[in-house]
Structures are given as structure tokens and as C-alpha cells.
N, C-alpha and C positions, 0 to 999 in steps of 0.2 A: 504494500500500500504506500502511495506517495502522498504525504501530507502537503507537499508543495502543490500538487495538482488539486487536492481538496481546497487548499487555501485560495488558489487562483480562481477556482470555480465559485467559492463562497463570496469572494470580493466582487466578481461579476454579477452574481445574483443580488448582492446587497445594493449595487447601483440600480438594478431594475426595481427592487422592492421599494427603494426610496421615492420612486416617482409614480407608483400605482395608487389607485383610489382606495378609499376605505371600503367601498362596495366590493372591489376585487378581492381585498384581503378577507372580508367577511365570507365571501363565496367559498374561498379555499378552506376557511375554518369550518363552515357548515359541511363541506365535503369530508373533512377529517372526521367529524362526529358521525356522519352517516357511514363512512367506511369502517369505523370502529365497531359499529353495531352489525354491519353486514359480515364482517370477518371475525366475529366473536369466537366461533369454534376454533378457527385456526390460531388465533391469539392465545386462547386458553390452553390449547394443546402444546404450544411452544412454551408457555409458562409452566405447564406441568413437567416438562423436561428440566427446566431450571430448578423447580422445587425438588424433584427427585435427585438431581445432581447435588443440590444443597444439603439434603438430608444425608446423602452418602459422604459428603465432605465434612459432616459434623457441624453445620451451621446451627446457631442457637435458635430457639423458637422465636425470639424477638426478631432475629434477622430474617427468618423464614416468613414471618408475618409481614415484614416490609416488602418482601419479594412477591408475595402471593397476589394473584389476580383472580377475582371471582366474577360471575356475571353481574353481581350487584356493584362491585367496585368498577368494573369496566363501564357499566351504565353511568355511574357517577362521574367517571372521567369524561365520557362523551358529553354529559350535561354541563360539566365545567367548561368544556370548549364552547358550547353554545352560550354560556354566560359571558365568555370573553367577547363573543359577537355582539352582545347587547351593550357592552361597555363603550363609552366614548373613546374614539381614537385620539390619543394625545398628540400625534404627529401633525404639525402645522399650527397647533394652538399657540397663541401669544402669551408669554409669561408676563410681560409688561411692555409699555411703550411710552414714548415721550416725544414732544415736538421741540426741537432746538430753535433758538432765536434766528439761526441762519436759514430756516425752512426745511431742515433735514428731519424727517420723521424716523426715529430709531425704535426698533422693537427687538425683543428676544423671542425667537420662535423655536418650538420643540422640533427636533430632528432625530432620526434613528442614530444609534451609536455606530452601527456598521456591521461587523462580524463578531459574534460572541461565541467563545469556546466554553463549553460546560463539561466538567468532569464530575461524575457522580457514581454512587454505589448502588445498593440493592433496592432501588425504588423504580420499577418500570414506568409508573405513572409520571415520573419526572420527564421522561422522554416526550410525552404528549404535552405536559404543562409548558415546558420550555419552547417547544415548537409553536404552540398556540400563541404564547405571549410575544415571542420574537416576530412571528408573522404579523400580528396585529400592529406592532410598532415598526415594521419595515426593516427588521434586522435579519440577516442570514445567521445561521448557527451551525457549529460543528460540535457534535456530541460524542462523548466517550463514557459509556456506562461501564459498570463493574462486570467482571468475569461471570459472577453469579447470575446476572440478568441477560446473558448473551442471547439466548434463543428468543426470549420475550422482546428484547429491543430490536432485533432484526425484523421481526414481524411488524412491530409498531412503526418502524421507519418505512417499511414497505407501504403501510397504510397511509402515512403522511405523504410520501412521494407520489403515490397514486392519486391522492386528492389534489396535490399541487398540479400535477399534469392535467387533471380534469378541469382545473380552474384556469389553465393557461399560464401558470407561473413556473419559473425554473425549478426543477427538482433539486438543484444545488442550493436552494434556499435553506434546506435542512439536510445535512449530511451526517453520517455516522462512521466513526472509526471502528470497523468491525474486526480488527486484529487485536487480540487481547495482550499483545506484547507491551509490557510496561514502558519499554524504551520509547514508544510512540507518544506517551504522555509527556515525557521530557522534551520530545521534539515539538509537540504542540505548544508547550510553554515558551518556546523560542521563536514561534512563527509570527513575529511582530510585523512582518511585511504585509500580512493579510488580516490578522486577528487583532481586534481593538480592545477586547476585555475578556478576562478569564474568570469564570465563577466555579469554584470547587464546592461540591455538596458532599460532605462525608465527615470523617473523624478528624481529630486534631492532627494526625500524621499527614493526611492529604493536604490540609491547609498549610502546614509547616513546609511541606515539600514545594507547594506552589509559590508561597511567599519567597522562599529562598532561591528558587530556580527560574522563576518566570521573568522574561524581559517585557512582559505585557502587564498592564495594570490588573490587579487581582481584587475582586470583591470577596471578602471573607465572610462566611456565614454558615449557619446550621449547627455549629457546636457551641455549647455553653452549659454550665451547670445551672439548672432551674431551681429556684428557692421559693418557699412560702414561709413568711414570718407571721406567727400568730401573736398578736399584741395582747397585753394584759386586759384591754378593754373589749376584746372580741367576743361575739356571741359564740360560745363553744359548740353548741349543737349545730348551728349553721356552718361554722368553720369546718367541722368534721365532714360535712357533705362536700364542701369545696375541695378539701384535701383529698378525699376519696376520688373525686372526679379528676383532679390534676394528676393523680398517681395511676389510677386504674383504667380510666376510660380508653386510653390507648398507650400502654406503657412503652411501646417501642418508638414513639414519636419523639422528636427532638425537643418539643415543648412540654413533655411530661415532667412531673415533679421529681427531682433528684434528692433534695435536702429540705427537711422541715426544721425550721428554727422556731423555738417556743420560748416565750417570755417566762422567766423563772417564777413569777407570781401566780401563774395559772398552770404550770407544768404538772403539779400533783393532781389537778382536776382533769386536765385534758389527756395526758398520756395514757392512763389506764383505759379511757374510752377509746383512744386511738388503737390500743392493742386489740380490743374486741373487734373493731372495724377492719383492721388490717389482717387479723387472723381469718376472718370470714372471706376475705378477698385473696388469701394466699400470698400476702406480701411479707417478705422478710425484712427485719429492721436491723440497721447497723447504727449504733448509738455511741455518743460520747459518754464519759464516765458518769457525769451527773444524771443523764437521762437513763442510764442502764438500770438504776435502782427502781425507777418508776415504770419500767417496761418488763418486769420479771416474767410475766405470763405470755410474752410474745413468742410465737413460733419462729424458730430459726434465728433467734436474737444472738448478735455477737457485738463485741466492742469494736469501735471504729479504729482502723489502723491509719498509718501515715498518709496513704493515698486515697482513702475512701471518700473524703469530702471533695476530692478532685475528680471523682468518677461520674461520668454520664451513664447512668445505669441501663437505660433502654430496656428495662425488664422489671419484674415485680420485686424490686429491692428499693428500700427507702432509707436514706440517712436521716438521723434525728439528733439535734443538738439543743441544749438549753442555754439561753443567753440572758444577760441582765436587762437589756432594753433595746430599743430600735437602733441605737448607735453601735452596739456590739453586733447586732445582726448585720448591719451594713458593713462593718469592718470584716466580719467573716465572709461576706459575699465578695468584697473586694479582693480578699486573699484567695478565694476559690472560684475565680472565673465566672462571675455573674455577668454575662454579656448577652444572654438570649432573652429569657422570659422569667420575670420574678414578680412576686405578689406579696402584699401585706393584707392581713385580715384584722380589721380594727374598727372601733367606733370613736376614735380620737382623731380629730381633724389635724392637729399639729403633727402627730406621728405619721399620719397619712402623707402630708406634704413633705415631711422630713424624708420619708422613704422614697417618694417620687423624685425629689431633687437629689438624693444621695445615691440612689441605685444607678450603676453605670450600664444598665441593661437596654437593649434595643426596644423592648416592650415591658412596661411596668403596669401592674394592676392593683387596684384597691378593691378588696372584697369581691374578687373574681378569680376564676381558675386560670392557670397559665396556659391551658389548652386552647385558648382563643387565638394564639399567635399563628395565624394562617391566612393566606391570601383570600380564600373563599369566605372565611369568617369575618374578615375585615371589609368585605364587599369589593375586593380588588379583582375578583375572578380567581384564576389559578395564580400560582407564584413561581418564580424561577429559583428563588432561594430566600432564606431569612438572613439578611445582612446583620452582622454583629460588630461591624467596624464603625468608625465615627464619620467617615467621608462619603459623600455622594448619596448614599441610600442607607436607611436603617430599617430593621424589621422586615416584614414580608415585602419582597420586591415584585410589584405588579407592573402595570404598563408604564406609568410615568417614570419609574426607576430604570427603565430600559431605553430611555431617551436622553439625549444631551440637548444643547441649544446652539443656535447661531444668531449672531447679530444681523439684522436686516435694516439697511438704510434706504429710504425712499425720498426722492425730491423731484424738482422740476428742472432737470439739466443743471444741477448745482455744481459749481467749482469752488475749490478752497482758495481763499484770497492769499 
């Protein structure tokens, strides 16, 4: 496989996409949704091969759940594509404008970024999400999924390219690196002649590799330890329901709860109730020394080691720590990579504002589950990633985050004196 050839083709496709109408882009998206439904049996058969290979390779149940496609999930993916069709096209929108004294009207207009390279792991739905968002924003994309999703992704890319062809758009608008050789990832990271942005979706190791080896700007996202801090003023019964949702609703998701921080004033009341709830749900607890004595009846309880509060569990395991107040909770979060989704459960307005301002997270919640950090939940349609860096885009990256802008000056044959 020649990435040089892929890059050249993607750049050519990007030029075409930058000039087509919203109606043409929407036609291609509707065709993708229809093709997903029409080819359901073929896609699910390919996914079954990946699941079987994953089980044989010893993948965890959490990883297999990320990998799994079902008729219901596939229908949901198709519906997400249709939701993108219903969203406003940001390309061409004016961010602001002004009229200068010399008669020059200046504006900033949204434009596609160009060619986006996305490296991701065991989530085949990401293939469709990225393609849909990039197409809507006039960007070409080069995709590189994980080895464990190989067969699923090949079928999904066939769906996308068939839909592109039917809509009269270049199939090079969405390309897939179908060789699992890891050397090609390193090559993609240096393809700055053609690729304008790299988005890695995966663990800390992938992000580190991209940051250290890419000659292309990298949007870092997806990884971060998610915390919930239960303040002394919180309603404990309602807090337990939110904790349960954040941990159990889909434990393999990147916005699922990893560490529960509990104010020392209510720990003796809350933690025994937490044990009952987590035992029912099959959740194992990993606790600091103070919390251990209040969690004695927890199934699978163990004391936290040096790395446990830095672990994104992606499974039915929950870290628990008792803290003195909101400031100690925030200090713990700063030390343990709170950059994704974090929440405070409180009835104290001062502590809520302190938490909002002090948390360095891309998404911060007051009295709500961390599980809401998602493009569809935020009304953005699908998402290409959840950015956890401080520049350009933060949180779920929807359509607007896949655009840049250009200055446009308009006048009546104006010359500079």
C-alpha cells in the first residue's frame, strides 16, 4: 500500500469537496445510511469474524463490547448519519464581520480543514461517524482502524465508497489503510504534504506515540480518568443513582466513571449504601485506606495501589477515595489526569462553581452523570473524537470543530493608499 498515493488522492478529493453544495453532501450521507441498512447481513457477518478472532486472542469483555455490532447498534449508526443530514452545514457560515473606514468589508468564514487522518481502535462505528462528519464539513479523510476491527471496517468502507459513487462524489473522499502493518501508522504521521490534522482515538500509548512522532498537528482526545465528587451537601439517595449510571450504564465507554471521590463528612453514610448498589451490579471496588474500612462488605474489594487512580478502567471496576473537601478533590483530579469528563454532586452553589472553575476537564457536570459527554447527547450528531486538549476544540468534536476559517475581504475595486 502506498500512503503517498492515498494522500494525493485525498488532497484531490478535498479540493472537490470544498466546492460542492450542502445538498450534494446530504445526498451522499443519506446514501450511506441506506447502504448500511441494505448491507446489514454482510456487515454483521464481517463483525462476527472480528468478534471470534477477538475472543481467540483473549480480548476483554469490555473490548469485545466496543467491537460488537448488532442490528440495533447498526440501526443506531444509520440514524446518527441521518441526524448529521439534519444539522446545519457550518461551511460558509460567517463567524463575524466588520466594515472598515476605507470601505473594505472583512469577514471570517468557516472552511473545511482539508484532509484529516484518524487512527482509532476497537470501535467500528467510528468509521461511519468520522466519514459522516468529514463529508458534511467538506473534509477528505484517511482512516486507520485497529487490527481487531479489520473485517468490520473493510465492509463499512465499502458501504461508504459505494454511497459516494452513487452520489457522484470521489470515493477518495474516504479512504482506509487496510494493511495492519504498524509501520504505516508512523508513515501516516509524517504525511504532512497531504494531511492537515491527525486525530488519534485510543489509549494513552497511541496518543503519546502520535504527539511524539507526528509532523502534523494532533488533536488529542478520548483518554482521561473520569471522576465524580460527592459533596457533603449532596442528596445521597439521588447521588447513588447518578453514580450507578456513570459507572454501569456502559462501563467500556471513555466517559464512564473511573474514580469516586467522597467528602469525609458523608462517607460513613454513603459508602455502605454504595456497597449494596455496586454488589448488585457486579462492580469491584478499589479503595484508599480511609475508604477501605467503610467498604468491608464489598465484593472483590482491594486496597488501591500506586497506579490504580491513574487507570481508565473501561470495565466494572471503580476506584473510591475519601477527601476532606472540594479543594482536595480537585487536587486529586489534577494529579490523576482529569481531562475528559468529571462531575460534582452537590447542593452548595459555591462548591459547584469552585468545581466548575477548578476542574481542568473538557466536560464538567453539576448533578449529572459523566455519561453525557457524547456528540449525539450534546445535539452535535455523531462525533469524530472527544478532545481533551486546550487548543482549537474541547469535548465532543462535531461539525464546527472540523472546520477552520479564512478571512474574506470585499470592496468596490479598492486599492491600498
